[in-house]
All heavy atoms as a GROMACS GRO file, in nm:
protein
  619
    1MET      N    1   0.471  -0.464   0.279
    1MET     CA    2   0.491  -0.514   0.413
    1MET      C    3   0.356  -0.570   0.462
    1MET      O    4   0.251  -0.534   0.408
    1MET     CB    5   0.541  -0.407   0.505
    1MET     CG    6   0.682  -0.363   0.470
    1MET     SD    7   0.754  -0.251   0.594
    1MET     CE    8   0.707  -0.097   0.526
    2GLU      N    9   0.362  -0.653   0.564
    2GLU     CA   10   0.242  -0.708   0.622
    2GLU      C   11   0.252  -0.710   0.775
    2GLU      O   12   0.362  -0.721   0.827
    2GLU     CB   13   0.220  -0.850   0.572
    2GLU     CG   14   0.187  -0.859   0.425
    2GLU     CD   15   0.161  -1.000   0.379
    2GLU    OE1   16   0.204  -1.096   0.446
    2GLU    OE2   17   0.099  -1.016   0.276
    3VAL      N   18   0.138  -0.699   0.839
    3VAL     CA   19   0.132  -0.703   0.984
    3VAL      C   20  -0.001  -0.775   1.022
    3VAL      O   21  -0.100  -0.761   0.956
    3VAL     CB   22   0.144  -0.564   1.047
    3VAL    CG1   23   0.021  -0.481   1.016
    3VAL    CG2   24   0.162  -0.575   1.196
    4GLN      N   25   0.002  -0.853   1.132
    4GLN     CA   26  -0.116  -0.920   1.181
    4GLN      C   27  -0.197  -0.821   1.261
    4GLN      O   28  -0.146  -0.755   1.352
    4GLN     CB   29  -0.074  -1.038   1.269
    4GLN     CG   30  -0.185  -1.124   1.316
    4GLN     CD   31  -0.230  -1.220   1.205
    4GLN    OE1   32  -0.149  -1.270   1.128
    4GLN    NE2   33  -0.359  -1.246   1.201
    5ALA      N   34  -0.327  -0.810   1.227
    5ALA     CA   35  -0.420  -0.721   1.299
    5ALA      C   36  -0.543  -0.803   1.334
    5ALA      O   37  -0.631  -0.822   1.250
    5ALA     CB   38  -0.456  -0.601   1.216
    6GLY      N   39  -0.545  -0.858   1.451
    6GLY     CA   40  -0.650  -0.954   1.488
    6GLY      C   41  -0.638  -1.080   1.405
    6GLY      O   42  -0.529  -1.138   1.394
    7SER      N   43  -0.744  -1.118   1.338
    7SER     CA   44  -0.739  -1.238   1.253
    7SER      C   45  -0.705  -1.204   1.106
    7SER      O   46  -0.715  -1.291   1.022
    7SER     CB   47  -0.872  -1.312   1.259
    7SER     OG   48  -0.976  -1.228   1.208
    8THR      N   49  -0.666  -1.081   1.083
    8THR     CA   50  -0.639  -1.035   0.945
    8THR      C   51  -0.492  -1.000   0.930
    8THR      O   52  -0.436  -0.929   1.013
    8THR     CB   53  -0.726  -0.910   0.913
    8THR    OG1   54  -0.862  -0.940   0.939
    8THR    CG2   55  -0.709  -0.866   0.772
    9VAL      N   56  -0.434  -1.044   0.819
    9VAL     CA   57  -0.299  -1.001   0.782
    9VAL      C   58  -0.317  -0.883   0.686
    9VAL      O   59  -0.370  -0.898   0.576
    9VAL     CB   60  -0.219  -1.115   0.717
    9VAL    CG1   61  -0.082  -1.065   0.669
    9VAL    CG2   62  -0.207  -1.234   0.810
   10VAL      N   63  -0.277  -0.766   0.732
   10VAL     CA   64  -0.293  -0.645   0.654
   10VAL      C   65  -0.168  -0.611   0.577
   10VAL      O   66  -0.058  -0.601   0.634
   10VAL     CB   67  -0.330  -0.525   0.746
   10VAL    CG1   68  -0.342  -0.396   0.668
   10VAL    CG2   69  -0.457  -0.551   0.826
   11HIS      N   70  -0.185  -0.599   0.446
   11HIS     CA   71  -0.076  -0.555   0.357
   11HIS      C   72  -0.077  -0.404   0.356
   11HIS      O   73  -0.181  -0.339   0.351
   11HIS     CB   74  -0.096  -0.607   0.215
   11HIS     CG   75   0.001  -0.550   0.117
   11HIS    ND1   76   0.129  -0.597   0.105
   11HIS    CD2   77  -0.011  -0.447   0.032
   11HIS    CE1   78   0.191  -0.524   0.012
   11HIS    NE2   79   0.108  -0.433  -0.034
   12TYR      N   80   0.045  -0.342   0.362
   12TYR     CA   81   0.051  -0.197   0.358
   12TYR      C   82   0.184  -0.153   0.296
   12TYR      O   83   0.279  -0.230   0.289
   12TYR     CB   84   0.034  -0.137   0.497
   12TYR     CG   85   0.149  -0.166   0.589
   12TYR    CD1   86   0.251  -0.071   0.614
   12TYR    CD2   87   0.157  -0.284   0.660
   12TYR    CE1   88   0.356  -0.097   0.700
   12TYR    CE2   89   0.260  -0.312   0.747
   12TYR     CZ   90   0.360  -0.219   0.766
   12TYR     OH   91   0.463  -0.247   0.851
   13VAL      N   92   0.188  -0.027   0.258
   13VAL     CA   93   0.308   0.039   0.202
   13VAL      C   94   0.326   0.165   0.284
   13VAL      O   95   0.230   0.230   0.325
   13VAL     CB   96   0.287   0.071   0.053
   13VAL    CG1   97   0.402   0.153  -0.001
   13VAL    CG2   98   0.268  -0.054  -0.027
   14GLU      N   99   0.452   0.200   0.309
   14GLU     CA  100   0.478   0.326   0.377
   14GLU      C  101   0.590   0.401   0.312
   14GLU      O  102   0.678   0.342   0.248
   14GLU     CB  103   0.501   0.306   0.527
   14GLU     CG  104   0.625   0.229   0.563
   14GLU     CD  105   0.642   0.213   0.711
   14GLU    OE1  106   0.551   0.157   0.778
   14GLU    OE2  107   0.744   0.265   0.760
   15HIS      N  108   0.590   0.533   0.331
   15HIS     CA  109   0.691   0.623   0.276
   15HIS      C  110   0.726   0.724   0.386
   15HIS      O  111   0.638   0.766   0.461
   15HIS     CB  112   0.643   0.699   0.154
   15HIS     CG  113   0.598   0.610   0.042
   15HIS    ND1  114   0.683   0.546  -0.043
   15HIS    CD2  115   0.474   0.576   0.003
   15HIS    CE1  116   0.614   0.475  -0.131
   15HIS    NE2  117   0.484   0.493  -0.108
   16GLY      N  118   0.850   0.769   0.388
   16GLY     CA  119   0.890   0.877   0.479
   16GLY      C  120   0.910   0.828   0.620
   16GLY      O  121   0.910   0.710   0.649
   17ALA      N  122   0.932   0.925   0.706
   17ALA     CA  123   0.958   0.899   0.850
   17ALA      C  124   0.898   1.015   0.928
   17ALA      O  125   0.861   1.117   0.872
   17ALA     CB  126   1.106   0.885   0.877
   18GLY      N  127   0.890   1.001   1.056
   18GLY     CA  128   0.841   1.108   1.139
   18GLY      C  129   0.696   1.087   1.180
   18GLY      O  130   0.656   0.974   1.210
   19ARG      N  131   0.620   1.193   1.180
   19ARG     CA  132   0.481   1.188   1.226
   19ARG      C  133   0.399   1.097   1.135
   19ARG      O  134   0.392   1.118   1.014
   19ARG     CB  135   0.419   1.328   1.225
   19ARG     CG  136   0.275   1.331   1.277
   19ARG     CD  137   0.224   1.469   1.283
   19ARG     NE  138   0.308   1.544   1.374
   19ARG     CZ  139   0.266   1.649   1.439
   19ARG    NH1  140   0.147   1.696   1.422
   19ARG    NH2  141   0.348   1.711   1.524
   20PRO      N  142   0.334   0.994   1.192
   20PRO     CA  143   0.257   0.901   1.107
   20PRO      C  144   0.126   0.961   1.055
   20PRO      O  145   0.054   1.031   1.129
   20PRO     CB  146   0.228   0.781   1.195
   20PRO     CG  147   0.240   0.837   1.335
   20PRO     CD  148   0.335   0.951   1.330
   21VAL      N  149   0.093   0.933   0.931
   21VAL     CA  150  -0.030   0.974   0.867
   21VAL      C  151  -0.090   0.848   0.806
   21VAL      O  152  -0.027   0.785   0.721
   21VAL     CB  153  -0.008   1.080   0.760
   21VAL    CG1  154  -0.140   1.120   0.694
   21VAL    CG2  155   0.060   1.203   0.816
   22LEU      N  156  -0.210   0.809   0.848
   22LEU     CA  157  -0.279   0.690   0.798
   22LEU      C  158  -0.371   0.737   0.682
   22LEU      O  159  -0.458   0.818   0.703
   22LEU     CB  160  -0.358   0.623   0.904
   22LEU     CG  161  -0.432   0.496   0.867
   22LEU    CD1  162  -0.337   0.385   0.827
   22LEU    CD2  163  -0.523   0.454   0.981
   23LEU      N  164  -0.350   0.681   0.562
   23LEU     CA  165  -0.433   0.717   0.444
   23LEU      C  166  -0.509   0.596   0.401
   23LEU      O  167  -0.451   0.492   0.373
   23LEU     CB  168  -0.343   0.773   0.336
   23LEU     CG  169  -0.269   0.901   0.378
   23LEU    CD1  170  -0.121   0.878   0.384
   23LEU    CD2  171  -0.305   1.012   0.285
   24LEU      N  172  -0.642   0.612   0.394
   24LEU     CA  173  -0.731   0.499   0.362
   24LEU      C  174  -0.797   0.517   0.225
   24LEU      O  175  -0.847   0.627   0.195
   24LEU     CB  176  -0.840   0.487   0.469
   24LEU     CG  177  -0.791   0.469   0.613
   24LEU    CD1  178  -0.909   0.468   0.708
   24LEU    CD2  179  -0.708   0.343   0.627
   25HIS      N  180  -0.798   0.412   0.149
   25HIS     CA  181  -0.861   0.420   0.016
   25HIS      C  182  -1.011   0.389   0.029
   25HIS      O  183  -1.059   0.346   0.132
   25HIS     CB  184  -0.794   0.318  -0.079
   25HIS     CG  185  -0.804   0.174  -0.032
   25HIS    ND1  186  -0.916   0.100  -0.052
   25HIS    CD2  187  -0.713   0.094   0.028
   25HIS    CE1  188  -0.895  -0.021  -0.004
   25HIS    NE2  189  -0.773  -0.027   0.046
   26GLY      N  190  -1.081   0.412  -0.080
   26GLY     CA  191  -1.226   0.384  -0.087
   26GLY      C  192  -1.256   0.239  -0.122
   26GLY      O  193  -1.164   0.155  -0.138
   27ALA      N  194  -1.382   0.210  -0.142
   27ALA     CA  195  -1.427   0.075  -0.176
   27ALA      C  196  -1.392   0.037  -0.318
   27ALA      O  197  -1.395   0.118  -0.408
   27ALA     CB  198  -1.576   0.064  -0.153
   28GLY      N  199  -1.356  -0.088  -0.332
   28GLY     CA  200  -1.332  -0.147  -0.463
   28GLY      C  201  -1.196  -0.121  -0.525
   28GLY      O  202  -1.173  -0.154  -0.640
   29VAL      N  203  -1.106  -0.059  -0.451
   29VAL     CA  204  -0.970  -0.033  -0.500
   29VAL      C  205  -0.870  -0.082  -0.394
   29VAL      O  206  -0.908  -0.150  -0.299
   29VAL     CB  207  -0.951   0.116  -0.532
   29VAL    CG1  208  -1.037   0.160  -0.647
   29VAL    CG2  209  -0.974   0.204  -0.410
   30ASP      N  210  -0.743  -0.046  -0.412
   30ASP     CA  211  -0.643  -0.079  -0.312
   30ASP      C  212  -0.559   0.045  -0.280
   30ASP      O  213  -0.594   0.155  -0.323
   30ASP     CB  214  -0.558  -0.198  -0.353
   30ASP     CG  215  -0.471  -0.172  -0.474
   30ASP    OD1  216  -0.462  -0.056  -0.520
   30ASP    OD2  217  -0.413  -0.267  -0.526
   31HIS      N  218  -0.450   0.027  -0.208
   31HIS     CA  219  -0.369   0.142  -0.165
   31HIS      C  220  -0.312   0.220  -0.282
   31HIS      O  221  -0.276   0.337  -0.266
   31HIS     CB  222  -0.256   0.094  -0.072
   31HIS     CG  223  -0.144   0.027  -0.140
   31HIS    ND1  224  -0.146  -0.106  -0.173
   31HIS    CD2  225  -0.030   0.075  -0.192
   31HIS    CE1  226  -0.037  -0.139  -0.236
   31HIS    NE2  227   0.037  -0.029  -0.250
   32HIS      N  228  -0.294   0.157  -0.398
   32HIS     CA  229  -0.231   0.228  -0.512
   32HIS      C  230  -0.304   0.358  -0.551
   32HIS      O  231  -0.241   0.455  -0.589
   32HIS     CB  232  -0.223   0.136  -0.635
   32HIS     CG  233  -0.124   0.027  -0.616
   32HIS    ND1  234  -0.162  -0.102  -0.586
   32HIS    CD2  235   0.012   0.025  -0.622
   32HIS    CE1  236  -0.053  -0.179  -0.576
   32HIS    NE2  237   0.052  -0.105  -0.598
   33GLU      N  238  -0.436   0.355  -0.545
   33GLU     CA  239  -0.513   0.475  -0.587
   33GLU      C  240  -0.486   0.592  -0.496
   33GLU      O  241  -0.447   0.701  -0.544
   33GLU     CB  242  -0.664   0.442  -0.587
   33GLU     CG  243  -0.742   0.563  -0.634
   33GLU     CD  244  -0.893   0.543  -0.627
   33GLU    OE1  245  -0.944   0.505  -0.520
   33GLU    OE2  246  -0.956   0.563  -0.730
   34ILE      N  247  -0.496   0.574  -0.366
   34ILE     CA  248  -0.474   0.688  -0.276
   34ILE      C  249  -0.326   0.726  -0.266
   34ILE      O  250  -0.292   0.843  -0.253
   34ILE     CB  251  -0.536   0.661  -0.137
   34ILE    CG1  252  -0.546   0.792  -0.060
   34ILE    CG2  253  -0.462   0.552  -0.063
   34ILE    CD1  254  -0.642   0.787   0.055
   35GLU      N  255  -0.240   0.628  -0.284
   35GLU     CA  256  -0.096   0.654  -0.285
   35GLU      C  257  -0.063   0.745  -0.404
   35GLU      O  258   0.013   0.842  -0.388
   35GLU     CB  259  -0.019   0.524  -0.294
   35GLU     CG  260   0.131   0.534  -0.292
   35GLU     CD  261   0.197   0.398  -0.305
   35GLU    OE1  262   0.142   0.310  -0.372
   35GLU    OE2  263   0.310   0.387  -0.256
   36ALA      N  264  -0.120   0.716  -0.520
   36ALA     CA  265  -0.094   0.800  -0.638
   36ALA      C  266  -0.150   0.941  -0.620
   36ALA      O  267  -0.093   1.038  -0.672
   36ALA     CB  268  -0.158   0.734  -0.760
   37CYS      N  269  -0.255   0.956  -0.546
   37CYS     CA  270  -0.316   1.088  -0.522
   37CYS      C  271  -0.237   1.171  -0.422
   37CYS      O  272  -0.219   1.293  -0.437
   37CYS     CB  273  -0.460   1.074  -0.472
   37CYS     SG  274  -0.574   1.009  -0.591
   38PHE      N  275  -0.188   1.108  -0.315
   38PHE     CA  276  -0.126   1.184  -0.206
   38PHE      C  277   0.024   1.195  -0.213
   38PHE      O  278   0.080   1.292  -0.161
   38PHE     CB  279  -0.168   1.123  -0.071
   38PHE     CG  280  -0.298   1.173  -0.026
   38PHE    CD1  281  -0.415   1.100  -0.056
   38PHE    CD2  282  -0.314   1.289   0.047
   38PHE    CE1  283  -0.540   1.146  -0.018
   38PHE    CE2  284  -0.435   1.335   0.089
   38PHE     CZ  285  -0.552   1.264   0.056
   39GLU      N  286   0.096   1.101  -0.273
   39GLU     CA  287   0.239   1.112  -0.274
   39GLU      C  288   0.290   1.240  -0.345
   39GLU      O  289   0.384   1.300  -0.296
   39GLU     CB  290   0.306   0.988  -0.334
   39GLU     CG  291   0.313   0.873  -0.234
   39GLU     CD  292   0.379   0.913  -0.099
   39GLU    OE1  293   0.499   0.952  -0.102
   39GLU    OE2  294   0.310   0.904   0.002
   40PRO      N  295   0.225   1.288  -0.451
   40PRO     CA  296   0.271   1.415  -0.508
   40PRO      C  297   0.257   1.533  -0.409
   40PRO      O  298   0.339   1.624  -0.407
   40PRO     CB  299   0.180   1.436  -0.631
   40PRO     CG  300   0.140   1.299  -0.670
   40PRO     CD  301   0.126   1.222  -0.540
   41ILE      N  302   0.157   1.528  -0.323
   41ILE     CA  303   0.136   1.633  -0.224
   41ILE      C  304   0.247   1.627  -0.118
   41ILE      O  305   0.294   1.731  -0.071
   41ILE     CB  306  -0.003   1.618  -0.156
   41ILE    CG1  307  -0.113   1.642  -0.259
   41ILE    CG2  308  -0.014   1.711  -0.037
   41ILE    CD1  309  -0.250   1.602  -0.212
   42PHE      N  310   0.291   1.508  -0.084
   42PHE     CA  311   0.395   1.490   0.020
   42PHE      C  312   0.537   1.493  -0.037
   42PHE      O  313   0.632   1.477   0.034
   42PHE     CB  314   0.375   1.358   0.092
   42PHE     CG  315   0.261   1.361   0.193
   42PHE    CD1  316   0.144   1.292   0.166
   42PHE    CD2  317   0.276   1.428   0.312
   42PHE    CE1  318   0.038   1.295   0.259
   42PHE    CE2  319   0.172   1.430   0.407
   42PHE     CZ  320   0.053   1.364   0.377
   43ASP      N  321   0.551   1.517  -0.169
   43ASP     CA  322   0.682   1.518  -0.230
   43ASP      C  323   0.773   1.617  -0.162
   43ASP      O  324   0.738   1.732  -0.145
   43ASP     CB  325   0.668   1.554  -0.380
   43ASP     CG  326   0.798   1.539  -0.454
   43ASP    OD1  327   0.875   1.447  -0.423
   43ASP    OD2  328   0.824   1.620  -0.546
   44GLY      N  329   0.888   1.566  -0.114
   44GLY     CA  330   0.980   1.652  -0.043
   44GLY      C  331   0.946   1.676   0.104
   44GLY      O  332   1.013   1.753   0.172
   45ARG      N  333   0.844   1.611   0.156
   45ARG     CA  334   0.798   1.626   0.292
   45ARG      C  335   0.821   1.499   0.371
   45ARG      O  336   0.727   1.439   0.418
   45ARG     CB  337   0.648   1.668   0.296
   45ARG     CG  338   0.606   1.786   0.214
   45ARG     CD  339   0.631   1.922   0.275
   45ARG     NE  340   0.601   1.936   0.414
   45ARG     CZ  341   0.488   1.983   0.464
   45ARG    NH1  342   0.388   2.013   0.385
   45ARG    NH2  343   0.471   1.996   0.593
   46ASP      N  344   0.944   1.459   0.385
   46ASP     CA  345   0.973   1.331   0.449
   46ASP      C  346   0.955   1.334   0.600
   46ASP      O  347   0.985   1.235   0.669
   46ASP     CB  348   1.114   1.283   0.413
   46ASP     CG  349   1.117   1.225   0.270
   46ASP    OD1  350   1.011   1.181   0.221
   46ASP    OD2  351   1.224   1.222   0.213
   47GLU      N  352   0.915   1.446   0.659
   47GLU     CA  353   0.887   1.448   0.802
   47GLU      C  354   0.757   1.377   0.839
   47GLU      O  355   0.726   1.363   0.956
   47GLU     CB  356   0.888   1.591   0.858
   47GLU     CG  357   0.770   1.674   0.818
   47GLU     CD  358   0.792   1.753   0.686
   47GLU    OE1  359   0.879   1.721   0.605
   47GLU    OE2  360   0.717   1.852   0.668
   48PHE      N  361   0.684   1.331   0.738
   48PHE     CA  362   0.564   1.254   0.762
   48PHE      C  363   0.584   1.110   0.715
   48PHE      O  364   0.631   1.085   0.606
   48PHE     CB  365   0.445   1.314   0.683
   48PHE     CG  366   0.408   1.452   0.730
   48PHE    CD1  367   0.447   1.565   0.657
   48PHE    CD2  368   0.338   1.472   0.845
   48PHE    CE1  369   0.415   1.691   0.699
   48PHE    CE2  370   0.302   1.598   0.888
   48PHE     CZ  371   0.344   1.708   0.814
   49ARG      N  372   0.546   1.018   0.802
   49ARG     CA  373   0.547   0.875   0.767
   49ARG      C  374   0.406   0.841   0.714
   49ARG      O  375   0.314   0.835   0.791
   49ARG     CB  376   0.580   0.794   0.890
   49ARG     CG  377   0.572   0.644   0.867
   49ARG     CD  378   0.608   0.570   0.996
   49ARG     NE  379   0.572   0.431   0.985
   49ARG     CZ  380   0.529   0.357   1.084
   49ARG    NH1  381   0.513   0.407   1.206
   49ARG    NH2  382   0.499   0.229   1.064
   50ARG      N  383   0.398   0.821   0.584
   50ARG     CA  384   0.269   0.795   0.522
   50ARG      C  385   0.246   0.644   0.516
   50ARG      O  386   0.330   0.570   0.462
   50ARG     CB  387   0.261   0.852   0.379
   50ARG     CG  388   0.251   1.001   0.379
   50ARG     CD  389   0.379   1.077   0.365
   50ARG     NE  390   0.449   1.039   0.241
   50ARG     CZ  391   0.581   1.055   0.229
   50ARG    NH1  392   0.654   1.100   0.327
   50ARG    NH2  393   0.642   1.021   0.116
   51VAL      N  394   0.135   0.599   0.568
   51VAL     CA  395   0.103   0.459   0.577
   51VAL      C  396  -0.025   0.430   0.497
   51VAL      O  397  -0.131   0.492   0.524
   51VAL     CB  398   0.084   0.413   0.725
   51VAL    CG1  399   0.056   0.263   0.729
   51VAL    CG2  400   0.207   0.450   0.807
   52TYR      N  401  -0.014   0.343   0.399
   52TYR     CA  402  -0.122   0.309   0.307
   52TYR      C  403  -0.160   0.161   0.319
   52TYR      O  404  -0.095   0.079   0.252
   52TYR     CB  405  -0.081   0.338   0.161
   52TYR     CG  406  -0.043   0.479   0.129
   52TYR    CD1  407   0.092   0.519   0.140
   52TYR    CD2  408  -0.137   0.572   0.087
   52TYR    CE1  409   0.129   0.651   0.111
   52TYR    CE2  410  -0.102   0.702   0.056
   52TYR     CZ  411   0.032   0.741   0.065
   52TYR     OH  412   0.066   0.873   0.037
   53PRO      N  413  -0.258   0.126   0.398
   53PRO     CA  414  -0.300  -0.015   0.407
   53PRO      C  415  -0.399  -0.052   0.300
   53PRO      O  416  -0.473   0.035   0.251
   53PRO     CB  417  -0.362  -0.025   0.546
   53PRO     CG  418  -0.424   0.111   0.568
   53PRO     CD  419  -0.326   0.209   0.500
   54ASP      N  420  -0.400  -0.178   0.262
   54ASP     CA  421  -0.509  -0.232   0.182
   54ASP      C  422  -0.617  -0.275   0.281
   54ASP      O  423  -0.589  -0.355   0.371
   54ASP     CB  424  -0.463  -0.354   0.101
   54ASP     CG  425  -0.380  -0.317  -0.023
   54ASP    OD1  426  -0.386  -0.200  -0.067
   54ASP    OD2  427  -0.311  -0.404  -0.076
   55LEU      N  428  -0.737  -0.225   0.264
   55LEU     CA  429  -0.845  -0.265   0.352
   55LEU      C  430  -0.883  -0.411   0.332
   55LEU      O  431  -0.858  -0.466   0.224
   55LEU     CB  432  -0.968  -0.175   0.328
   55LEU     CG  433  -0.946  -0.027   0.361
   55LEU    CD1  434  -1.070   0.053   0.325
   55LEU    CD2  435  -0.912  -0.007   0.507
   56PRO      N  436  -0.943  -0.476   0.430
   56PRO     CA  437  -0.980  -0.615   0.420
   56PRO      C  438  -1.067  -0.644   0.297
   56PRO      O  439  -1.162  -0.574   0.271
   56PRO     CB  440  -1.054  -0.646   0.549
   56PRO     CG  441  -1.000  -0.545   0.646
   56PRO     CD  442  -0.973  -0.423   0.565
   57GLY      N  443  -1.024  -0.745   0.222
   57GLY     CA  444  -1.098  -0.784   0.101
   57GLY      C  445  -1.061  -0.706  -0.020
   57GLY      O  446  -1.120  -0.727  -0.126
   58MET      N  447  -0.960  -0.619  -0.008
   58MET     CA  448  -0.918  -0.538  -0.124
   58MET      C  449  -0.765  -0.544  -0.133
   58MET      O  450  -0.694  -0.557  -0.030
   58MET     CB  451  -0.965  -0.394  -0.107
   58MET     CG  452  -1.113  -0.384  -0.103
   58MET     SD  453  -1.166  -0.215  -0.072
   58MET     CE  454  -1.295  -0.246   0.047
   59GLY      N  455  -0.714  -0.534  -0.254
   59GLY     CA  456  -0.570  -0.542  -0.273
   59GLY      C  457  -0.516  -0.673  -0.226
   59GLY      O  458  -0.572  -0.780  -0.252
   60GLN      N  459  -0.408  -0.667  -0.146
   60GLN     CA  460  -0.342  -0.790  -0.099
   60GLN      C  461  -0.385  -0.827   0.042
   60GLN      O  462  -0.326  -0.917   0.101
   60GLN     CB  463  -0.193  -0.773  -0.108
   60GLN     CG  464  -0.140  -0.756  -0.251
   60GLN     CD  465   0.008  -0.744  -0.253
   60GLN    OE1  466   0.080  -0.818  -0.190
   60GLN    NE2  467   0.054  -0.646  -0.330
   61THR      N  468  -0.485  -0.761   0.099
   61THR     CA  469  -0.536  -0.796   0.230
   61THR      C  470  -0.658  -0.882   0.214
   61THR      O  471  -0.764  -0.835   0.166
   61THR     CB  472  -0.571  -0.670   0.314
   61THR    OG1  473  -0.450  -0.591   0.329
   61THR    CG2  474  -0.624  -0.709   0.452
   62VAL      N  475  -0.648  -1.009   0.251
   62VAL     CA  476  -0.761  -1.100   0.241
   62VAL      C  477  -0.857  -1.080   0.356
   62VAL      O  478  -0.815  -1.060   0.471
   62VAL     CB  479  -0.708  -1.247   0.241
   62VAL    CG1  480  -0.823  -1.346   0.237
   62VAL    CG2  481  -0.613  -1.270   0.125
   63ALA      N  482  -0.987  -1.078   0.326
   63ALA     CA  483  -1.086  -1.063   0.432
   63ALA      C  484  -1.110  -1.203   0.495
   63ALA      O  485  -1.147  -1.294   0.424
   63ALA     CB  486  -1.215  -1.010   0.373
   64PRO      N  487  -1.091  -1.214   0.626
   64PRO     CA  488  -1.118  -1.343   0.690
   64PRO      C  489  -1.268  -1.371   0.695
   64PRO      O  490  -1.355  -1.280   0.681
   64PRO     CB  491  -1.064  -1.324   0.833
   64PRO     CG  492  -1.067  -1.176   0.856
   64PRO     CD  493  -1.047  -1.110   0.721
   65ALA      N  494  -1.305  -1.498   0.716
   65ALA     CA  495  -1.445  -1.539   0.717
   65ALA      C  496  -1.525  -1.468   0.828
   65ALA      O  497  -1.646  -1.452   0.813
   65ALA     CB  498  -1.453  -1.690   0.731
   66ASP      N  499  -1.461  -1.430   0.937
   66ASP     CA  500  -1.533  -1.371   1.049
   66ASP      C  501  -1.554  -1.219   1.030
   66ASP      O  502  -1.610  -1.155   1.117
   66ASP     CB  503  -1.465  -1.401   1.182
   66ASP     CG  504  -1.325  -1.341   1.194
   66ASP    OD1  505  -1.271  -1.297   1.093
   66ASP    OD2  506  -1.271  -1.350   1.306
   67LEU      N  507  -1.513  -1.160   0.919
   67LEU     CA  508  -1.531  -1.018   0.894
   67LEU      C  509  -1.672  -1.001   0.830
   67LEU      O  510  -1.696  -1.047   0.719
   67LEU     CB  511  -1.424  -0.968   0.797
   67LEU     CG  512  -1.421  -0.819   0.780
   67LEU    CD1  513  -1.335  -0.757   0.890
   67LEU    CD2  514  -1.363  -0.783   0.646
   68CYS      N  515  -1.761  -0.937   0.904
   68CYS     CA  516  -1.903  -0.932   0.858
   68CYS      C  517  -1.963  -0.791   0.849
   68CYS      O  518  -2.071  -0.775   0.797
   68CYS     CB  519  -1.988  -1.013   0.957
   68CYS     SG  520  -1.946  -1.187   0.966
   69SER      N  521  -1.890  -0.690   0.897
   69SER     CA  522  -1.953  -0.556   0.902
   69SER      C  523  -1.845  -0.448   0.896
   69SER      O  524  -1.729  -0.472   0.909
   69SER     CB  525  -2.033  -0.541   1.031
   69SER     OG  526  -1.942  -0.536   1.142
   70ALA      N  527  -1.895  -0.325   0.879
   70ALA     CA  528  -1.807  -0.210   0.882
   70ALA      C  529  -1.737  -0.196   1.020
   70ALA      O  530  -1.622  -0.155   1.029
   70ALA     CB  531  -1.882  -0.081   0.846
   71ASP      N  532  -1.809  -0.236   1.125
   71ASP     CA  533  -1.748  -0.232   1.258
   71ASP      C  534  -1.633  -0.330   1.267
   71ASP      O  535  -1.533  -0.303   1.333
   71ASP     CB  536  -1.852  -0.264   1.365
   71ASP     CG  537  -1.949  -0.150   1.392
   71ASP    OD1  538  -1.914  -0.032   1.358
   71ASP    OD2  539  -2.059  -0.173   1.448
   72ASP      N  540  -1.644  -0.442   1.197
   72ASP     CA  541  -1.537  -0.541   1.194
   72ASP      C  542  -1.413  -0.481   1.126
   72ASP      O  543  -1.300  -0.500   1.166
   72ASP     CB  544  -1.578  -0.669   1.128
   72ASP     CG  545  -1.680  -0.749   1.208
   72ASP    OD1  546  -1.698  -0.720   1.328
   72ASP    OD2  547  -1.744  -0.839   1.146
   73VAL      N  548  -1.438  -0.410   1.014
   73VAL     CA  549  -1.330  -0.344   0.940
   73VAL      C  550  -1.261  -0.242   1.032
   73VAL      O  551  -1.140  -0.228   1.038
   73VAL     CB  552  -1.377  -0.281   0.810
   73VAL    CG1  553  -1.266  -0.200   0.744
   73VAL    CG2  554  -1.427  -0.390   0.716
   74LEU      N  555  -1.344  -0.164   1.103
   74LEU     CA  556  -1.289  -0.068   1.198
   74LEU      C  557  -1.204  -0.134   1.304
   74LEU      O  558  -1.094  -0.085   1.338
   74LEU     CB  559  -1.402   0.012   1.262
   74LEU     CG  560  -1.361   0.117   1.367
   74LEU    CD1  561  -1.268   0.221   1.305
   74LEU    CD2  562  -1.486   0.180   1.427
   75GLY      N  563  -1.248  -0.249   1.353
   75GLY     CA  564  -1.167  -0.325   1.449
   75GLY      C  565  -1.033  -0.366   1.393
   75GLY      O  566  -0.931  -0.356   1.463
   76VAL      N  567  -1.033  -0.407   1.266
   76VAL     CA  568  -0.904  -0.443   1.204
   76VAL      C  569  -0.817  -0.319   1.197
   76VAL      O  570  -0.695  -0.327   1.224
   76VAL     CB  571  -0.928  -0.502   1.062
   76VAL    CG1  572  -0.801  -0.516   0.984
   76VAL    CG2  573  -1.000  -0.636   1.073
   77LEU      N  574  -0.873  -0.208   1.155
   77LEU     CA  575  -0.789  -0.086   1.144
   77LEU      C  576  -0.738  -0.040   1.276
   77LEU      O  577  -0.623   0.004   1.289
   77LEU     CB  578  -0.873   0.026   1.080
   77LEU     CG  579  -0.899   0.012   0.932
   77LEU    CD1  580  -0.996   0.113   0.882
   77LEU    CD2  581  -0.767   0.018   0.854
   78ARG      N  582  -0.819  -0.055   1.384
   78ARG     CA  583  -0.771  -0.018   1.520
   78ARG      C  584  -0.651  -0.106   1.558
   78ARG      O  585  -0.556  -0.057   1.617
   78ARG     CB  586  -0.883  -0.028   1.620
   78ARG     CG  587  -0.987   0.081   1.597
   78ARG     CD  588  -1.098   0.071   1.697
   78ARG     NE  589  -1.045   0.102   1.829
   78ARG     CZ  590  -1.112   0.102   1.942
   78ARG    NH1  591  -1.244   0.074   1.938
   78ARG    NH2  592  -1.059   0.131   2.056
   79GLU      N  593  -0.662  -0.232   1.529
   79GLU     CA  594  -0.550  -0.325   1.559
   79GLU      C  595  -0.428  -0.290   1.477
   79GLU      O  596  -0.316  -0.300   1.523
   79GLU     CB  597  -0.591  -0.471   1.536
   79GLU     CG  598  -0.686  -0.528   1.636
   79GLU     CD  599  -0.624  -0.548   1.772
   79GLU    OE1  600  -0.505  -0.587   1.778
   79GLU    OE2  601  -0.693  -0.524   1.873
   80PHE      N  602  -0.451  -0.255   1.351
   80PHE     CA  603  -0.344  -0.221   1.259
   80PHE      C  604  -0.268  -0.100   1.313
   80PHE      O  605  -0.144  -0.097   1.315
   80PHE     CB  606  -0.399  -0.193   1.119
   80PHE     CG  607  -0.296  -0.142   1.022
   80PHE    CD1  608  -0.208  -0.227   0.963
   80PHE    CD2  609  -0.290  -0.007   0.991
   80PHE    CE1  610  -0.109  -0.183   0.875
   80PHE    CE2  611  -0.195   0.041   0.902
   80PHE     CZ  612  -0.103  -0.048   0.842
   81VAL      N  613  -0.340   0.002   1.354
   81VAL     CA  614  -0.277   0.126   1.405
   81VAL      C  615  -0.203   0.096   1.533
   81VAL      O  616  -0.092   0.140   1.554
   81VAL     CB  617  -0.382   0.237   1.425
   81VAL    CG1  618  -0.324   0.356   1.499
   81VAL    CG2  619  -0.441   0.277   1.292
   0.00000   0.00000   0.00000
C-alpha cells in the first residue's frame, strides 16, 4: 500500500487489526527485514495492527530531492503516522 506523507509517497505493509504498532527497519534495508523478525512474535495476536513502512530512499519509498536530513525523515514519519 502507499500513502502520501508530505512530499513523499510512503510504501508500507500492514497485518492485523486493533491497536496500531509502527515498526521501523534500519538503514540499508526495507520493511521485509523487520517484518520477518516481528511477525513470528505477533503470530496469533491479531489484536495488534502492525504497520511496516519503507523509510525514504529504501525499499519502494523514493526519497524526494528535498529530503536532506534525519529531521526530514522524522517529518515524513510524523506525516505518515
